[in-house]
Structure formats: structure tokens, C-alpha cells
C-alpha angles and dihedrals in degrees: 000000000000136000113223116201117188126186109201142166111272096238091057094059096095092050092050094044091049094052092046092049090051088053091055097252101158102196148012140169122237129200130178106230139169128218148125140228127162087338089070094194124276144248122258134188119227122176091337095309121110118218136172124242103209097178117048119211114249139161122241116209122191125189134166116222140174115263092250092060100049099094095043094047095046091048091050092049092047092050095046094045096044119114094158089238131112113274098038089136140234140273121219124193120197136173116265111208102187141003125191124187103219097208098053104018091236113157139202120000090349088066093057 
């Protein structure tokens, strides 16, 4: 099992969620986060004053998937979140040692 964490632009959330739902992904966790990478923030103008936005708003999605779905899911997220502009985000894949469904006590892949 793997944990896929994707950092994406907020306006791409619906596209990503839609493609994952079509693939049969039954659940995910979403957080509003802020950060920067190569994008390094940007400058905005507000009431004639210029100020720097150091941390850019993003969404962080997390979903647990079976090993056989990792490549397909990461490819689908990357395609749906892509704008071909700097700051599109990143996808991280990490090993998931154990999953337990609290309600039923199911463990491992059965809990997904």
C-alpha cells in the first residue's frame, strides 16, 4: 500500500477530484496549505501598495491506494492538475505500513 500526497493549485481541485472519482477512488483527505518552491511567491498590488506574497495557497490531497494503482493514480493527478505553468505542484508517494478501518477493525488492503 502507498500514501499519495499531491500539492496542487486550488482551482485544479475539481478536475483532480473528478478524475479520481471516475477511477473509483473512494476517499481522500484535503487540506488547505501554503508554501513555495521554485515559484517563490509573487507580488500583488492592493490599493496602490505593492506587497509580496511569500507563501502561495495550495491544496494538499492525501489518498491511500493499493500498490497496483500507484502509477495510474499519480499519472491521472499529474494530468488533471497540469497547467504547464510554474507552481503546478508536486506528487509524493510513500510506503504505507498499516491501515486500520476504525469502525470495522479491518486491516491492510481490506481497510482501503
